[in-house]
PyMOL Python script that loads the backbone (N, CA, C, O; Angstrom):
from pymol import cmd

cmd.read_pdbstr("""\
ATOM      1  N   UNK A   1       1.004  -1.102  -0.040  1.00  0.00           N
ATOM      2  CA  UNK A   1      -0.065  -0.044   0.065  1.00  0.00           C
ATOM      3  C   UNK A   1       1.017   1.055  -0.231  1.00  0.00           C
ATOM      4  O   UNK A   1       2.129   0.935   0.284  1.00  0.00           O
ATOM      5  N   UNK A   2       0.653   2.398  -1.254  1.00  0.00           N
ATOM      6  CA  UNK A   2       1.587   3.316  -0.972  1.00  0.00           C
ATOM      7  C   UNK A   2       1.097   4.538   0.094  1.00  0.00           C
ATOM      8  O   UNK A   2      -0.090   4.746   0.347  1.00  0.00           O
ATOM      9  N   UNK A   3       1.998   5.158   0.559  1.00  0.00           N
ATOM     10  CA  UNK A   3       1.822   6.210   1.386  1.00  0.00           C
ATOM     11  C   UNK A   3       0.791   7.060   0.758  1.00  0.00           C
ATOM     12  O   UNK A   3       0.651   7.009  -0.464  1.00  0.00           O
ATOM     13  N   UNK A   4      -0.026   7.924   1.562  1.00  0.00           N
ATOM     14  CA  UNK A   4      -1.008   8.767   1.100  1.00  0.00           C
ATOM     15  C   UNK A   4      -0.464  10.467   1.327  1.00  0.00           C
ATOM     16  O   UNK A   4      -0.181  11.045   2.376  1.00  0.00           O
ATOM     17  N   UNK A   5      -0.453  10.958  -0.053  1.00  0.00           N
ATOM     18  CA  UNK A   5      -0.005  12.314   0.221  1.00  0.00           C
ATOM     19  C   UNK A   5      -0.744  13.450   0.398  1.00  0.00           C
ATOM     20  O   UNK A   5      -1.931  13.510   0.076  1.00  0.00           O
ATOM     21  N   UNK A   6      -0.099  14.411   0.915  1.00  0.00           N
ATOM     22  CA  UNK A   6      -0.807  15.601   1.279  1.00  0.00           C
ATOM     23  C   UNK A   6      -1.133  16.389   0.036  1.00  0.00           C
ATOM     24  O   UNK A   6      -0.311  16.351  -0.880  1.00  0.00           O
ATOM     25  N   UNK A   7      -2.179  17.062  -0.099  1.00  0.00           N
ATOM     26  CA  UNK A   7      -2.699  17.890  -1.152  1.00  0.00           C
ATOM     27  C   UNK A   7      -1.809  19.147  -0.923  1.00  0.00           C
ATOM     28  O   UNK A   7      -1.802  19.675   0.189  1.00  0.00           O
ATOM     29  N   UNK A   8      -1.002  19.676  -2.019  1.00  0.00           N
ATOM     30  CA  UNK A   8       0.346  20.458  -1.852  1.00  0.00           C
ATOM     31  C   UNK A   8      -0.642  22.050  -1.414  1.00  0.00           C
ATOM     32  O   UNK A   8      -0.427  22.727  -0.409  1.00  0.00           O
ATOM     33  N   UNK A   9      -1.567  22.304  -2.333  1.00  0.00           N
ATOM     34  CA  UNK A   9      -2.122  23.645  -1.978  1.00  0.00           C
ATOM     35  C   UNK A   9      -3.079  23.630  -0.877  1.00  0.00           C
ATOM     36  O   UNK A   9      -3.387  24.702  -0.357  1.00  0.00           O
ATOM     37  N   UNK A  10      -3.557  22.592  -0.487  1.00  0.00           N
ATOM     38  CA  UNK A  10      -4.298  22.666   1.011  1.00  0.00           C
ATOM     39  C   UNK A  10      -3.678  22.830   2.188  1.00  0.00           C
ATOM     40  O   UNK A  10      -4.209  23.326   3.182  1.00  0.00           O
ATOM     41  N   UNK A  11      -2.274  22.327   2.100  1.00  0.00           N
ATOM     42  CA  UNK A  11      -1.560  22.458   3.266  1.00  0.00           C
ATOM     43  C   UNK A  11      -1.189  23.804   3.154  1.00  0.00           C
ATOM     44  O   UNK A  11      -0.677  24.129   4.225  1.00  0.00           O
ATOM     45  N   UNK A  12      -1.207  24.867   2.258  1.00  0.00           N
ATOM     46  CA  UNK A  12      -0.845  26.192   2.043  1.00  0.00           C
ATOM     47  C   UNK A  12      -1.878  26.852   2.413  1.00  0.00           C
ATOM     48  O   UNK A  12      -1.611  27.951   2.899  1.00  0.00           O
ATOM     49  N   UNK A  13      -3.096  26.544   2.352  1.00  0.00           N
ATOM     50  CA  UNK A  13      -4.289  27.295   2.363  1.00  0.00           C
ATOM     51  C   UNK A  13      -5.101  27.121   3.759  1.00  0.00           C
ATOM     52  O   UNK A  13      -5.630  28.087   4.308  1.00  0.00           O
ATOM     53  N   UNK A  14      -5.147  25.951   4.225  1.00  0.00           N
ATOM     54  CA  UNK A  14      -5.497  25.702   5.385  1.00  0.00           C
ATOM     55  C   UNK A  14      -4.999  25.331   6.489  1.00  0.00           C
ATOM     56  O   UNK A  14      -4.047  24.551   6.506  1.00  0.00           O
ATOM     57  N   UNK A  15      -5.596  25.864   7.702  1.00  0.00           N
ATOM     58  CA  UNK A  15      -4.820  25.569   9.143  1.00  0.00           C
ATOM     59  C   UNK A  15      -5.928  24.794   9.941  1.00  0.00           C
ATOM     60  O   UNK A  15      -7.133  24.965   9.757  1.00  0.00           O
ATOM     61  N   UNK A  16      -5.405  23.960  10.810  1.00  0.00           N
ATOM     62  CA  UNK A  16      -6.250  23.115  11.698  1.00  0.00           C
ATOM     63  C   UNK A  16      -6.362  24.183  13.118  1.00  0.00           C
ATOM     64  O   UNK A  16      -5.336  24.787  13.433  1.00  0.00           O
ATOM     65  N   UNK A  17      -7.494  24.363  13.857  1.00  0.00           N
ATOM     66  CA  UNK A  17      -7.538  24.858  15.049  1.00  0.00           C
ATOM     67  C   UNK A  17      -7.113  24.153  15.853  1.00  0.00           C
ATOM     68  O   UNK A  17      -6.526  23.145  15.460  1.00  0.00           O
ATOM     69  N   UNK A  18      -7.252  24.425  17.416  1.00  0.00           N
ATOM     70  CA  UNK A  18      -6.952  23.571  18.659  1.00  0.00           C
ATOM     71  C   UNK A  18      -8.226  22.571  18.769  1.00  0.00           C
ATOM     72  O   UNK A  18      -8.147  21.416  19.185  1.00  0.00           O
ATOM     73  N   UNK A  19      -9.164  23.076  18.419  1.00  0.00           N
ATOM     74  CA  UNK A  19     -10.564  22.113  18.429  1.00  0.00           C
ATOM     75  C   UNK A  19     -10.866  21.259  17.403  1.00  0.00           C
ATOM     76  O   UNK A  19     -11.850  20.521  17.338  1.00  0.00           O
ATOM     77  N   UNK A  20      -9.876  21.400  16.508  1.00  0.00           N
ATOM     78  CA  UNK A  20     -10.174  20.445  15.086  1.00  0.00           C
ATOM     79  C   UNK A  20     -10.645  20.923  13.901  1.00  0.00           C
ATOM     80  O   UNK A  20     -10.509  20.383  12.803  1.00  0.00           O
ATOM     81  N   UNK A  21     -11.337  22.199  14.203  1.00  0.00           N
ATOM     82  CA  UNK A  21     -12.034  23.170  12.948  1.00  0.00           C
ATOM     83  C   UNK A  21     -10.700  23.303  11.792  1.00  0.00           C
ATOM     84  O   UNK A  21      -9.481  23.176  11.904  1.00  0.00           O
ATOM     85  N   UNK A  22     -11.633  23.629  10.633  1.00  0.00           N
ATOM     86  CA  UNK A  22     -10.382  24.049   9.716  1.00  0.00           C
ATOM     87  C   UNK A  22     -10.585  25.527   9.301  1.00  0.00           C
ATOM     88  O   UNK A  22     -11.647  25.917   8.814  1.00  0.00           O
ATOM     89  N   UNK A  23      -9.516  26.331   9.517  1.00  0.00           N
ATOM     90  CA  UNK A  23      -9.583  27.652   9.338  1.00  0.00           C
ATOM     91  C   UNK A  23      -9.125  27.946   7.637  1.00  0.00           C
ATOM     92  O   UNK A  23      -8.521  27.209   6.858  1.00  0.00           O
ATOM     93  N   UNK A  24      -9.562  29.027   7.490  1.00  0.00           N
ATOM     94  CA  UNK A  24      -9.369  29.231   5.720  1.00  0.00           C
ATOM     95  C   UNK A  24      -9.254  30.799   5.843  1.00  0.00           C
ATOM     96  O   UNK A  24      -9.493  31.578   6.766  1.00  0.00           O
ATOM     97  N   UNK A  25      -8.839  30.945   4.672  1.00  0.00           N
ATOM     98  CA  UNK A  25      -8.528  32.649   4.219  1.00  0.00           C
ATOM     99  C   UNK A  25      -9.860  32.883   3.424  1.00  0.00           C
ATOM    100  O   UNK A  25     -10.504  31.991   2.872  1.00  0.00           O
ATOM    101  N   UNK A  26     -10.203  34.332   3.451  1.00  0.00           N
ATOM    102  CA  UNK A  26     -11.209  34.684   2.589  1.00  0.00           C
ATOM    103  C   UNK A  26     -10.775  34.874   1.229  1.00  0.00           C
ATOM    104  O   UNK A  26      -9.605  35.133   0.952  1.00  0.00           O
ATOM    105  N   UNK A  27     -11.691  34.751   0.377  1.00  0.00           N
ATOM    106  CA  UNK A  27     -11.530  35.040  -1.237  1.00  0.00           C
ATOM    107  C   UNK A  27     -11.734  36.256  -1.487  1.00  0.00           C
ATOM    108  O   UNK A  27     -12.480  36.919  -0.766  1.00  0.00           O
ATOM    109  N   UNK A  28     -11.040  36.834  -2.674  1.00  0.00           N
ATOM    110  CA  UNK A  28     -11.158  38.005  -3.443  1.00  0.00           C
ATOM    111  C   UNK A  28     -10.298  39.114  -2.939  1.00  0.00           C
ATOM    112  O   UNK A  28     -10.541  40.294  -3.196  1.00  0.00           O
ATOM    113  N   UNK A  29      -9.070  38.628  -2.061  1.00  0.00           N
ATOM    114  CA  UNK A  29      -8.457  39.989  -1.354  1.00  0.00           C
ATOM    115  C   UNK A  29      -6.751  39.862  -2.234  1.00  0.00           C
ATOM    116  O   UNK A  29      -5.713  40.289  -1.728  1.00  0.00           O
ATOM    117  N   UNK A  30      -6.832  39.207  -3.559  1.00  0.00           N
ATOM    118  CA  UNK A  30      -5.718  38.843  -3.981  1.00  0.00           C
ATOM    119  C   UNK A  30      -5.505  40.060  -5.020  1.00  0.00           C
ATOM    120  O   UNK A  30      -4.346  40.465  -4.931  1.00  0.00           O
ATOM    121  N   UNK A  31      -6.107  40.627  -5.784  1.00  0.00           N
ATOM    122  CA  UNK A  31      -5.916  41.725  -6.497  1.00  0.00           C
ATOM    123  C   UNK A  31      -7.069  42.519  -7.017  1.00  0.00           C
ATOM    124  O   UNK A  31      -8.147  41.959  -6.820  1.00  0.00           O
ATOM    125  N   UNK A  32      -7.138  43.699  -7.643  1.00  0.00           N
ATOM    126  CA  UNK A  32      -8.343  44.603  -8.231  1.00  0.00           C
ATOM    127  C   UNK A  32      -8.922  45.116  -6.579  1.00  0.00           C
ATOM    128  O   UNK A  32     -10.058  45.047  -6.108  1.00  0.00           O
ATOM    129  N   UNK A  33      -7.648  45.634  -5.973  1.00  0.00           N
ATOM    130  CA  UNK A  33      -8.151  45.796  -4.855  1.00  0.00           C
ATOM    131  C   UNK A  33      -8.668  47.727  -4.394  1.00  0.00           C
ATOM    132  O   UNK A  33      -9.173  48.163  -3.359  1.00  0.00           O
ATOM    133  N   UNK A  34      -8.268  48.429  -5.636  1.00  0.00           N
ATOM    134  CA  UNK A  34      -8.567  49.768  -5.681  1.00  0.00           C
ATOM    135  C   UNK A  34      -9.815  50.056  -5.710  1.00  0.00           C
ATOM    136  O   UNK A  34     -10.110  51.161  -5.255  1.00  0.00           O
ATOM    137  N   UNK A  35     -10.901  49.204  -6.227  1.00  0.00           N
ATOM    138  CA  UNK A  35     -12.026  49.621  -6.275  1.00  0.00           C
ATOM    139  C   UNK A  35     -12.848  48.923  -5.026  1.00  0.00           C
ATOM    140  O   UNK A  35     -14.051  49.138  -4.881  1.00  0.00           O
ATOM    141  N   UNK A  36     -12.171  48.149  -4.221  1.00  0.00           N
ATOM    142  CA  UNK A  36     -12.804  47.605  -3.214  1.00  0.00           C
ATOM    143  C   UNK A  36     -12.646  48.717  -1.803  1.00  0.00           C
ATOM    144  O   UNK A  36     -11.605  49.345  -1.606  1.00  0.00           O
ATOM    145  N   UNK A  37     -13.891  48.820  -0.880  1.00  0.00           N
ATOM    146  CA  UNK A  37     -13.609  49.645   0.373  1.00  0.00           C
ATOM    147  C   UNK A  37     -12.762  49.452   1.068  1.00  0.00           C
ATOM    148  O   UNK A  37     -12.276  48.321   1.056  1.00  0.00           O
ATOM    149  N   UNK A  38     -12.312  50.285   1.811  1.00  0.00           N
ATOM    150  CA  UNK A  38     -11.317  49.813   3.297  1.00  0.00           C
ATOM    151  C   UNK A  38     -12.093  48.876   4.027  1.00  0.00           C
ATOM    152  O   UNK A  38     -11.501  47.820   4.248  1.00  0.00           O
ATOM    153  N   UNK A  39     -13.359  48.972   4.504  1.00  0.00           N
ATOM    154  CA  UNK A  39     -14.223  48.303   5.327  1.00  0.00           C
ATOM    155  C   UNK A  39     -14.321  46.785   4.845  1.00  0.00           C
ATOM    156  O   UNK A  39     -14.228  45.835   5.624  1.00  0.00           O
ATOM    157  N   UNK A  40     -14.539  46.656   3.342  1.00  0.00           N
ATOM    158  CA  UNK A  40     -14.661  45.486   2.875  1.00  0.00           C
ATOM    159  C   UNK A  40     -13.041  44.470   2.896  1.00  0.00           C
ATOM    160  O   UNK A  40     -12.972  43.279   3.197  1.00  0.00           O
ATOM    161  N   UNK A  41     -11.998  45.274   2.529  1.00  0.00           N
ATOM    162  CA  UNK A  41     -10.810  44.726   2.601  1.00  0.00           C
ATOM    163  C   UNK A  41     -10.378  44.369   4.217  1.00  0.00           C
ATOM    164  O   UNK A  41      -9.672  43.412   4.535  1.00  0.00           O
ATOM    165  N   UNK A  42     -10.858  45.175   4.981  1.00  0.00           N
ATOM    166  CA  UNK A  42     -10.462  44.721   6.243  1.00  0.00           C
ATOM    167  C   UNK A  42     -11.084  43.595   6.688  1.00  0.00           C
ATOM    168  O   UNK A  42     -10.432  42.699   7.224  1.00  0.00           O
ATOM    169  N   UNK A  43     -12.472  43.514   6.507  1.00  0.00           N
ATOM    170  CA  UNK A  43     -13.106  42.367   6.784  1.00  0.00           C
ATOM    171  C   UNK A  43     -12.703  41.018   5.980  1.00  0.00           C
ATOM    172  O   UNK A  43     -12.935  39.901   6.443  1.00  0.00           O
ATOM    173  N   UNK A  44     -12.081  41.234   4.739  1.00  0.00           N
ATOM    174  CA  UNK A  44     -11.523  39.906   4.194  1.00  0.00           C
ATOM    175  C   UNK A  44     -10.351  39.497   4.848  1.00  0.00           C
ATOM    176  O   UNK A  44      -9.951  38.340   4.713  1.00  0.00           O
ATOM    177  N   UNK A  45      -9.716  40.369   5.590  1.00  0.00           N
ATOM    178  CA  UNK A  45      -8.492  40.029   6.376  1.00  0.00           C
ATOM    179  C   UNK A  45      -8.776  38.975   7.246  1.00  0.00           C
ATOM    180  O   UNK A  45      -7.910  38.136   7.497  1.00  0.00           O
ATOM    181  N   UNK A  46      -9.870  38.926   7.724  1.00  0.00           N
ATOM    182  CA  UNK A  46     -10.561  37.872   9.186  1.00  0.00           C
ATOM    183  C   UNK A  46     -10.485  36.581   8.700  1.00  0.00           C
ATOM    184  O   UNK A  46     -11.058  36.295   7.649  1.00  0.00           O
ATOM    185  N   UNK A  47      -9.767  35.653   9.409  1.00  0.00           N
ATOM    186  CA  UNK A  47     -10.054  34.435   8.745  1.00  0.00           C
ATOM    187  C   UNK A  47     -11.468  33.882   9.153  1.00  0.00           C
ATOM    188  O   UNK A  47     -12.105  34.250  10.141  1.00  0.00           O
ATOM    189  N   UNK A  48     -11.914  32.796   8.090  1.00  0.00           N
ATOM    190  CA  UNK A  48     -12.907  32.075   8.321  1.00  0.00           C
ATOM    191  C   UNK A  48     -12.721  30.738   8.777  1.00  0.00           C
ATOM    192  O   UNK A  48     -11.616  30.271   9.053  1.00  0.00           O
ATOM    193  N   UNK A  49     -14.025  29.994   8.872  1.00  0.00           N
ATOM    194  CA  UNK A  49     -14.177  28.617   9.369  1.00  0.00           C
ATOM    195  C   UNK A  49     -14.606  27.873   7.671  1.00  0.00           C
ATOM    196  O   UNK A  49     -15.347  28.402   6.842  1.00  0.00           O
ATOM    197  N   UNK A  50     -13.952  26.660   7.538  1.00  0.00           N
ATOM    198  CA  UNK A  50     -14.649  25.982   6.750  1.00  0.00           C
ATOM    199  C   UNK A  50     -16.068  25.430   6.704  1.00  0.00           C
ATOM    200  O   UNK A  50     -16.222  24.681   7.668  1.00  0.00           O
ATOM    201  N   UNK A  51     -16.913  25.495   6.123  1.00  0.00           N
ATOM    202  CA  UNK A  51     -18.344  24.942   6.326  1.00  0.00           C
ATOM    203  C   UNK A  51     -18.247  23.480   6.571  1.00  0.00           C
ATOM    204  O   UNK A  51     -17.561  22.715   5.893  1.00  0.00           O
ATOM    205  N   UNK A  52     -19.152  23.067   7.822  1.00  0.00           N
ATOM    206  CA  UNK A  52     -19.111  21.546   7.956  1.00  0.00           C
ATOM    207  C   UNK A  52     -19.084  20.633   6.754  1.00  0.00           C
ATOM    208  O   UNK A  52     -18.413  19.603   6.695  1.00  0.00           O
ATOM    209  N   UNK A  53     -19.944  21.141   5.712  1.00  0.00           N
ATOM    210  CA  UNK A  53     -20.360  20.084   4.764  1.00  0.00           C
ATOM    211  C   UNK A  53     -19.294  19.927   3.705  1.00  0.00           C
ATOM    212  O   UNK A  53     -19.301  19.011   2.883  1.00  0.00           O
ATOM    213  N   UNK A  54     -18.175  21.085   3.792  1.00  0.00           N
ATOM    214  CA  UNK A  54     -17.102  20.871   2.908  1.00  0.00           C
ATOM    215  C   UNK A  54     -15.748  20.426   3.949  1.00  0.00           C
ATOM    216  O   UNK A  54     -14.643  20.297   3.422  1.00  0.00           O
ATOM    217  N   UNK A  55     -15.891  20.232   5.259  1.00  0.00           N
ATOM    218  CA  UNK A  55     -14.739  19.907   6.273  1.00  0.00           C
ATOM    219  C   UNK A  55     -14.091  18.413   5.949  1.00  0.00           C
ATOM    220  O   UNK A  55     -12.910  18.066   5.947  1.00  0.00           O
ATOM    221  N   UNK A  56     -15.210  17.715   5.696  1.00  0.00           N
ATOM    222  CA  UNK A  56     -14.684  16.292   5.314  1.00  0.00           C
ATOM    223  C   UNK A  56     -13.639  16.082   4.376  1.00  0.00           C
ATOM    224  O   UNK A  56     -12.548  15.546   4.569  1.00  0.00           O
ATOM    225  N   UNK A  57     -14.071  16.531   3.423  1.00  0.00           N
ATOM    226  CA  UNK A  57     -13.004  16.763   1.791  1.00  0.00           C
ATOM    227  C   UNK A  57     -11.903  17.195   2.443  1.00  0.00           C
ATOM    228  O   UNK A  57     -10.953  16.447   2.672  1.00  0.00           O
ATOM    229  N   UNK A  58     -11.951  18.748   2.883  1.00  0.00           N
ATOM    230  CA  UNK A  58     -10.467  19.259   3.179  1.00  0.00           C
ATOM    231  C   UNK A  58      -9.609  18.734   4.183  1.00  0.00           C
ATOM    232  O   UNK A  58      -8.394  18.930   4.220  1.00  0.00           O
ATOM    233  N   UNK A  59     -10.369  17.958   5.120  1.00  0.00           N
ATOM    234  CA  UNK A  59      -9.406  17.090   6.074  1.00  0.00           C
ATOM    235  C   UNK A  59      -8.901  15.736   5.036  1.00  0.00           C
ATOM    236  O   UNK A  59      -7.788  15.243   5.216  1.00  0.00           O
ATOM    237  N   UNK A  60      -9.423  15.436   4.425  1.00  0.00           N
ATOM    238  CA  UNK A  60      -9.011  14.252   3.600  1.00  0.00           C
ATOM    239  C   UNK A  60      -7.814  14.712   2.695  1.00  0.00           C
ATOM    240  O   UNK A  60      -6.858  13.963   2.495  1.00  0.00           O
ATOM    241  N   UNK A  61      -7.896  15.899   2.187  1.00  0.00           N
ATOM    242  CA  UNK A  61      -6.868  16.781   1.387  1.00  0.00           C
ATOM    243  C   UNK A  61      -5.687  16.670   2.345  1.00  0.00           C
ATOM    244  O   UNK A  61      -4.624  16.132   2.035  1.00  0.00           O
ATOM    245  N   UNK A  62      -5.971  17.262   3.634  1.00  0.00           N
ATOM    246  CA  UNK A  62      -5.016  17.356   4.472  1.00  0.00           C
ATOM    247  C   UNK A  62      -4.171  16.003   5.171  1.00  0.00           C
ATOM    248  O   UNK A  62      -3.125  16.115   5.811  1.00  0.00           O
ATOM    249  N   UNK A  63      -4.839  14.798   4.907  1.00  0.00           N
ATOM    250  CA  UNK A  63      -4.567  13.707   5.342  1.00  0.00           C
ATOM    251  C   UNK A  63      -4.728  13.633   6.833  1.00  0.00           C
ATOM    252  O   UNK A  63      -3.778  13.317   7.549  1.00  0.00           O
ATOM    253  N   UNK A  64      -5.909  13.917   7.308  1.00  0.00           N
ATOM    254  CA  UNK A  64      -6.090  13.952   8.897  1.00  0.00           C
ATOM    255  C   UNK A  64      -6.915  12.645   9.098  1.00  0.00           C
ATOM    256  O   UNK A  64      -6.688  11.821   9.984  1.00  0.00           O
ATOM    257  N   UNK A  65      -7.871  12.564   8.191  1.00  0.00           N
ATOM    258  CA  UNK A  65      -9.059  11.315   8.628  1.00  0.00           C
ATOM    259  C   UNK A  65      -8.567   9.921   8.232  1.00  0.00           C
ATOM    260  O   UNK A  65      -9.265   8.932   8.459  1.00  0.00           O
TER     261      UNK A  65
END
""", "prot")
cmd.dss("prot")
cmd.show_as("cartoon", "prot")
cmd.util.cbc("prot")
cmd.orient("prot")
């Protein structure tokens, strides 16, 4: 049986919290920032959590499950 590899993009994008939840970064913060308001960009800085329906898939990409 071969070793299971971690998904390379997932390990750079997601982090696991102490309680086992998956932390993610918000989208729409990479470019075209001049047209976005300060408050919108400030809100995009805050980390979010992966929705429970997608958590199983992300955990599998991170080889946790």
